[in-house]
C-alpha positions as CSV (number, residue, x, y, z in Angstrom):
1,X,-11.1,22.1,6.7
2,X,-13.8,23.9,4.7
3,X,-11.2,25.1,2.2
4,X,-9.9,21.6,1.7
5,X,-13.4,20.3,1.2
6,X,-14.1,23.0,-1.3
7,X,-10.9,22.2,-3.2
8,X,-11.8,18.5,-3.3
9,X,-15.3,19.2,-4.5
10,X,-13.9,21.5,-7.2
11,X,-11.5,18.9,-8.5
12,X,-14.3,16.3,-8.5
13,X,-16.6,18.6,-10.3
14,X,-14.0,19.5,-12.9
15,X,-13.2,15.8,-13.4
16,X,-16.8,14.9,-14.0
17,X,-17.3,17.9,-16.3
18,X,-14.3,17.1,-18.5
19,X,-15.1,13.4,-18.5
20,X,-18.6,14.0,-19.7
21,X,-17.2,16.4,-22.4
22,X,-14.8,13.7,-23.6
23,X,-17.6,11.0,-23.7
24,X,-20.0,13.4,-25.5
25,X,-17.3,14.2,-28.1
26,X,-16.5,10.5,-28.7
27,X,-20.1,9.6,-29.5
28,X,-21.1,12.8,-31.4
29,X,-20.9,11.2,-34.8
30,X,-22.9,8.1,-33.9
31,X,-26.5,7.5,-34.6
32,X,-29.0,9.0,-32.0
33,X,-29.8,5.6,-30.6
34,X,-26.2,4.7,-30.0
35,X,-25.4,8.1,-28.7
36,X,-28.2,7.9,-26.2
37,X,-27.4,4.4,-25.1
38,X,-23.7,4.9,-24.6
39,X,-24.2,8.2,-22.8
40,X,-26.8,6.6,-20.6
41,X,-24.4,3.7,-19.7
42,X,-21.7,6.1,-18.9
43,X,-24.0,8.1,-16.5
44,X,-25.2,4.8,-15.0
45,X,-21.6,3.7,-14.3
46,X,-20.9,7.1,-12.8
47,X,-23.8,6.9,-10.5
48,X,-22.9,3.4,-9.4
49,X,-19.4,4.4,-8.7
50,X,-20.4,7.4,-6.5
51,X,-23.0,5.3,-4.7
52,X,-20.3,2.8,-3.8
53,X,-18.0,5.6,-2.6
54,X,-20.6,7.5,-0.6
55,X,-22.0,4.5,1.1
56,X,-18.8,2.6,1.4
57,X,-19.0,2.1,5.2
58,X,-22.7,1.1,5.0
59,X,-22.2,-1.7,2.4
60,X,-21.6,-5.2,3.8
61,X,-18.7,-6.0,1.5
62,X,-17.9,-9.3,3.2
63,X,-21.4,-10.6,2.3
64,X,-20.9,-9.9,-1.4
65,X,-19.7,-12.7,-3.7
66,X,-15.9,-12.3,-3.9
67,X,-15.8,-12.1,-7.7
68,X,-18.5,-9.4,-7.9
69,X,-16.9,-7.4,-5.1
70,X,-13.4,-7.5,-6.7
71,X,-14.7,-6.6,-10.1
72,X,-16.8,-3.7,-8.7
73,X,-14.0,-2.2,-6.6
74,X,-11.5,-2.5,-9.4
75,X,-13.9,-0.9,-11.8
76,X,-14.7,2.0,-9.5
77,X,-11.0,2.7,-8.8
78,X,-10.2,2.4,-12.5
79,X,-13.1,4.7,-13.3
80,X,-12.0,7.3,-10.8
81,X,-8.3,7.3,-11.7
82,X,-9.4,7.4,-15.4
83,X,-11.3,10.6,-14.7
84,X,-8.4,12.1,-12.9
85,X,-6.3,11.4,-16.0
86,X,-8.9,13.0,-18.2
87,X,-9.0,16.0,-15.9
88,X,-5.2,16.5,-16.2
89,X,-5.1,16.2,-20.0
90,X,-8.1,18.4,-20.6
91,X,-7.1,21.0,-18.0
92,X,-3.7,21.3,-19.7
93,X,-5.4,21.9,-23.0
94,X,-7.7,24.6,-21.6
95,X,-4.8,26.3,-20.0
96,X,-2.9,26.2,-23.3
97,X,-5.9,27.7,-25.1
98,X,-6.3,30.4,-22.4
99,X,-2.7,31.4,-22.8
100,X,-3.0,31.4,-26.5
101,X,-6.1,33.6,-26.3
102,X,-4.4,36.1,-23.9
103,X,-1.3,36.3,-26.1
104,X,-3.5,36.9,-29.1
105,X,-5.5,39.5,-27.3
106,X,-2.4,41.4,-26.1
107,X,-0.9,41.3,-29.6
108,X,-4.3,42.3,-31.2
109,X,-4.1,39.3,-33.4
110,X,-7.4,37.5,-33.2
111,X,-6.3,35.0,-35.7
112,X,-3.8,33.6,-33.3
113,X,-6.3,32.8,-30.6
114,X,-7.4,29.5,-31.9
115,X,-6.6,28.4,-35.4
116,X,-7.4,25.2,-37.3
117,X,-4.2,23.6,-35.9
118,X,-5.3,24.3,-32.3
119,X,-8.8,22.7,-33.0
120,X,-7.0,19.6,-34.3
121,X,-4.8,19.6,-31.2
122,X,-7.8,19.8,-28.9
123,X,-9.4,16.9,-30.7
124,X,-6.2,14.9,-30.3
125,X,-6.1,15.7,-26.6
126,X,-9.7,14.6,-26.1
127,X,-9.0,11.3,-27.8
128,X,-5.8,11.0,-25.7
129,X,-7.8,11.6,-22.6
130,X,-10.4,9.0,-23.6
131,X,-7.7,6.4,-24.3
132,X,-6.0,7.1,-20.9
133,X,-9.3,6.8,-19.1
134,X,-10.0,3.5,-20.8
135,X,-6.5,2.1,-20.1
136,X,-6.9,3.0,-16.4
137,X,-10.2,1.1,-16.3
138,X,-8.7,-1.9,-18.0
139,X,-5.5,-1.7,-16.0
140,X,-7.2,-1.8,-12.5
141,X,-9.5,-4.6,-13.7
142,X,-6.5,-6.6,-14.9
143,X,-4.6,-5.9,-11.7
144,X,-7.0,-8.2,-9.8
145,X,-5.1,-11.1,-11.4
146,X,-1.9,-10.0,-9.6
147,X,-3.2,-10.1,-6.0
148,X,-1.5,-13.4,-5.4
149,X,1.4,-12.9,-7.8
150,X,4.1,-13.1,-5.1
151,X,7.5,-11.7,-5.9
152,X,10.6,-12.8,-4.0
153,X,13.1,-9.9,-3.6
154,X,16.7,-10.8,-2.5
155,X,18.6,-8.0,-0.8
156,X,22.2,-8.3,0.1
157,X,23.3,-6.3,3.2
158,X,26.8,-5.7,4.4
159,X,27.6,-4.4,7.9
160,X,31.0,-3.9,9.6
161,X,29.4,-4.2,13.0
162,X,27.7,-7.5,12.3
163,X,29.3,-10.2,14.5
164,X,31.3,-12.9,12.6
165,X,29.0,-15.7,13.6
166,X,26.0,-13.9,11.9
167,X,27.8,-13.5,8.6
168,X,25.7,-15.4,6.0
169,X,22.5,-14.9,8.0
170,X,19.3,-15.2,5.9
171,X,16.2,-13.4,7.0
172,X,12.8,-13.6,5.4
173,X,10.4,-10.6,6.0
174,X,6.7,-10.8,5.4
175,X,4.4,-7.9,6.1
176,X,0.8,-6.7,5.8
177,X,-0.9,-10.1,5.2
178,X,-4.4,-8.6,5.7
179,X,-6.1,-12.0,6.0
180,X,-9.6,-10.5,5.8
181,X,-9.1,-9.5,2.2
182,X,-8.1,-13.0,1.0
183,X,-10.5,-15.2,-1.0
184,X,-8.3,-18.1,-1.9
185,X,-6.7,-20.4,0.7
186,X,-4.6,-22.3,-2.0
187,X,-3.1,-19.1,-3.4
188,X,-2.1,-17.9,0.0
189,X,-0.7,-21.3,0.8
190,X,1.5,-21.0,-2.4
191,X,2.8,-17.7,-1.1
192,X,3.7,-19.1,2.3
193,X,5.4,-22.0,0.6
194,X,7.5,-19.6,-1.5
195,X,8.6,-17.9,1.7
196,X,9.6,-21.3,3.2
197,X,11.5,-22.3,0.0
198,X,14.0,-19.5,0.8
199,X,15.3,-21.6,3.8
200,X,15.7,-18.6,6.1
201,X,17.5,-18.8,9.4
202,X,15.0,-16.3,10.8
203,X,11.5,-15.1,9.7
204,X,10.1,-11.7,10.7
205,X,6.6,-10.4,10.2
206,X,6.1,-6.6,10.5
207,X,2.4,-6.1,11.2
208,X,-1.2,-6.1,10.0
209,X,-2.1,-9.7,10.1
210,X,-5.8,-8.7,9.8
211,X,-7.9,-5.9,8.5
212,X,-9.9,-5.5,11.7
213,X,-11.1,-8.7,13.3
214,X,-9.2,-11.6,14.8
215,X,-11.8,-14.0,13.3
216,X,-10.4,-13.2,9.8
217,X,-7.6,-15.7,10.7
218,X,-9.7,-18.8,10.4
219,X,-8.5,-22.3,11.3
220,X,-7.3,-22.9,7.8
221,X,-5.3,-19.7,7.6
222,X,-3.9,-20.4,11.1
223,X,-2.7,-23.8,9.8
224,X,-1.2,-22.2,6.7
225,X,0.6,-19.4,8.5
226,X,1.9,-21.8,11.2
227,X,4.0,-23.4,8.5
228,X,6.3,-20.5,8.6
229,X,9.2,-21.9,10.6
230,X,12.9,-21.1,10.9
231,X,15.9,-22.4,13.0
232,X,16.1,-19.1,14.9
233,X,12.4,-18.6,15.2
234,X,9.5,-16.5,13.8
235,X,9.0,-13.1,15.3
236,X,6.2,-10.6,14.7
237,X,4.9,-7.2,15.7
238,X,1.5,-5.4,15.3
239,X,0.4,-3.0,12.6
240,X,-2.2,-0.2,12.8
241,X,-5.0,-2.5,11.5
242,X,-4.4,-5.2,14.2
243,X,-5.9,-3.0,17.0
244,X,-9.4,-2.9,15.5
245,X,-9.5,0.9,15.5
246,X,-11.3,1.2,12.2
247,X,-14.6,-0.6,13.1
248,X,-17.3,0.0,15.7
249,X,-17.3,-2.4,18.6
250,X,-20.3,-3.2,20.8
251,X,-18.2,-2.3,23.9
252,X,-14.6,-1.3,24.8
253,X,-14.2,-4.8,26.3
254,X,-15.1,-6.4,22.9
255,X,-12.3,-4.5,21.3
256,X,-9.8,-5.5,23.9
257,X,-10.9,-9.1,23.6
258,X,-10.4,-9.0,19.9
259,X,-6.8,-7.8,20.3
260,X,-6.1,-10.4,23.0
261,X,-7.4,-13.1,20.8
262,X,-5.1,-11.9,18.0
263,X,-2.2,-12.2,20.3
264,X,-3.2,-15.7,21.2
265,X,-3.3,-16.5,17.4
266,X,0.2,-15.3,16.9
267,X,1.3,-17.6,19.8
268,X,-0.7,-20.6,18.6
269,X,1.0,-20.3,15.1
270,X,4.4,-20.3,16.7
271,X,5.1,-16.6,16.2
272,X,6.8,-14.7,19.0
273,X,4.9,-11.4,19.2
274,X,7.2,-8.5,20.3
275,X,5.2,-5.9,22.2
276,X,7.6,-3.0,22.9
277,X,10.4,-5.4,23.9
278,X,13.6,-7.0,22.6
279,X,15.1,-10.4,22.4
280,X,18.8,-11.3,22.1
281,X,19.6,-13.9,19.4
282,X,22.8,-15.9,19.8
283,X,25.1,-17.8,17.5
284,X,28.0,-19.3,19.3
285,X,29.5,-16.6,21.5
286,X,28.1,-13.7,19.3
287,X,24.8,-11.9,19.8
288,X,22.5,-9.5,18.0
289,X,19.4,-7.8,19.3
290,X,15.9,-8.0,17.8
291,X,13.6,-5.2,18.8
292,X,9.9,-5.1,18.2
293,X,7.5,-2.3,19.0
294,X,3.8,-1.7,18.6
295,X,2.6,0.6,15.9
296,X,4.3,4.0,16.0
297,X,3.5,6.5,13.3
298,X,4.5,10.1,12.6
299,X,1.4,10.6,10.6
300,X,-1.6,12.0,12.5
301,X,-4.1,9.6,11.0
302,X,-2.4,6.5,12.4
303,X,-2.1,5.3,16.0
304,X,1.0,5.5,18.2
305,X,1.1,2.6,20.6
306,X,4.8,1.9,20.3
307,X,7.2,2.7,23.1
308,X,10.9,2.5,22.1
309,X,12.0,3.4,25.6
310,X,10.3,0.4,27.0
311,X,11.5,-1.8,24.1
312,X,15.1,-0.6,24.9
313,X,15.0,-1.1,28.6
314,X,18.1,-3.0,29.7
315,X,19.4,-3.3,26.1
316,X,22.3,-0.8,26.3
317,X,23.8,-2.5,29.3
318,X,24.1,-5.7,27.2
319,X,26.6,-4.1,24.9
320,X,25.2,-5.8,21.7
321,X,26.9,-4.5,18.5
322,X,24.1,-5.1,16.0
323,X,20.4,-4.3,16.3
324,X,17.3,-4.9,14.1
325,X,14.1,-3.1,14.7
326,X,10.6,-4.2,13.6
327,X,8.4,-1.2,13.3
328,X,5.3,-1.4,11.1
329,X,5.1,2.2,9.9
330,X,8.2,3.5,8.0
331,X,7.5,7.2,9.1
332,X,8.9,6.0,12.5
333,X,12.4,5.8,11.1
334,X,13.0,9.5,10.4
335,X,10.8,10.7,13.2
336,X,12.4,8.8,16.1
337,X,14.8,6.1,15.2
338,X,17.4,8.2,13.3
339,X,17.5,11.1,15.8
340,X,17.2,9.1,19.0
341,X,18.4,5.6,18.4
342,X,21.4,5.8,16.1
343,X,22.6,2.4,17.1
344,X,19.7,0.6,15.3
345,X,21.4,-0.7,12.2
346,X,18.4,-2.0,10.3
347,X,14.7,-1.1,10.6
348,X,12.1,-3.3,8.9
349,X,8.7,-1.8,8.1
350,X,5.7,-2.3,5.8
351,X,2.4,-0.5,6.0
352,X,2.4,1.4,2.6
353,X,1.8,-1.6,0.3
354,X,3.4,0.7,-2.4
355,X,-0.3,1.7,-2.6
356,X,-0.7,-1.5,-4.7
357,X,-0.4,0.8,-7.7
358,X,2.6,2.4,-9.5
359,X,5.7,1.8,-11.5
360,X,8.3,-0.4,-9.8
361,X,11.3,-1.1,-12.0
362,X,15.1,-1.2,-11.6
363,X,15.4,2.2,-13.2
364,X,12.4,4.0,-12.1
365,X,10.0,3.8,-9.1
366,X,6.8,5.8,-8.6
367,X,3.6,5.5,-6.7
368,X,1.1,8.1,-5.4
369,X,1.9,6.9,-1.9
370,X,5.3,8.7,-2.2
371,X,3.6,12.0,-1.7
372,X,2.7,10.9,1.9
373,X,5.7,8.8,2.7
374,X,9.3,9.6,1.8
375,X,10.2,5.9,2.3
376,X,7.6,3.7,0.8
377,X,9.2,0.7,-0.9
378,X,12.6,-0.8,-0.9
379,X,15.9,0.0,0.8
380,X,16.8,3.4,2.2
381,X,20.1,4.5,3.7
382,X,21.1,7.4,5.9
383,X,24.5,7.4,7.4
384,X,25.1,4.0,9.1
385,X,21.4,3.2,9.4
386,X,19.2,1.5,6.9
387,X,15.4,1.0,6.5
388,X,13.6,-1.6,4.3
389,X,10.0,-1.1,3.5
390,X,8.2,-4.2,2.4
391,X,5.5,-3.9,-0.3
392,X,3.2,-6.2,1.5
393,X,2.1,-9.8,1.2
394,X,-1.7,-9.1,1.0
395,X,-3.9,-6.3,-0.2
396,X,-6.5,-3.9,1.3
397,X,-9.2,-2.0,-0.4
398,X,-8.3,-2.5,-4.0
399,X,-8.3,-6.4,-4.4
400,X,-5.4,-6.3,-6.8
401,X,-1.9,-5.1,-7.6
402,X,-1.1,-2.9,-10.6
403,X,2.6,-2.4,-11.0
404,X,3.4,-3.0,-7.3
405,X,3.4,-6.8,-6.8
406,X,3.0,-8.6,-3.4
407,X,6.4,-9.2,-1.8
408,X,8.4,-11.7,0.1
409,X,11.8,-10.3,1.1
410,X,15.0,-12.3,1.6
411,X,17.9,-10.5,3.3
412,X,21.4,-12.0,3.0
413,X,23.9,-10.6,5.5
414,X,27.6,-10.3,5.2
């Protein structure tokens, strides 16, 4: 733990050092007044960023005006990521110069240690680092505009074991609503309408309706979410944030009451909450099974309330050929579903949000979250089993989306 802390502090220190070097270099040729003013502004922004990060839990973010809060959080994230980019560029340059120096020293050729070309290259890299840092800042600020920019993704799935009556089935998946982060009822209403426009036979929600408190789903949001309707029903499960594990409660009972109230809200909106259980869906004489478990994570930092054994109780005896599992955390798929439940055809998850930041194109997909989760966005296949990880309807922490847009998924079965 101490070693990890030391590494983190070292990276932070280097990032701050290099960022200051780049800023100082960029204002070097300005007048003393401008040089002092811009350096002072940079140091002020740095202090404000670190104060926000250090006292994050003590700040009452909910009491802040939404616009001010969103701009501040986006700015801090852009500032921090920008400094990391500066660190990478400048560190590469210093490593290059060190290698050049060592080669020159070994060859007894002092002239090769750092010529005019190398000085020019260093200046170029400093400017590159400054541009990258600025683009990061602008990018995260711009990303605020995308927080309600819902994207409908249509996925066609073909299964030999799917009963004939379910061919052509349309399922809409919504995940990670995080109601407590919203600041615009109309924008959310538009997103829900887009989901309804898909005319699904079945709607599935895969967890994290709230950030922490059931009160986040106010009367207006309950009315909006209750518009989600489908001929075969709306089914839901819980995510890690729904249990209220990330806030302090006045008593254990208060925490339990909060969860019970959230369950009641699911029911009042017409959502059938699956708590380590399964239901059988019928079309004519054909049947498929829908399994829903509470949050189950293979990652140590997230809770494990799910119980597949309980959810499966009595299912094998029903001899149902096709099964869909709702499990909020995608790490569950490799850790338990694949090795122990090979008859689950499709698992639907969310949780990662694609980290709300990255590159998400037809040809290339990248996000920092992939270094924690092997399956973090989109469709994954192993053998006869598949997993789909929804990128999330809402947002958490960063009040925006940069490259990874909010998602409504439509599955078409054949």
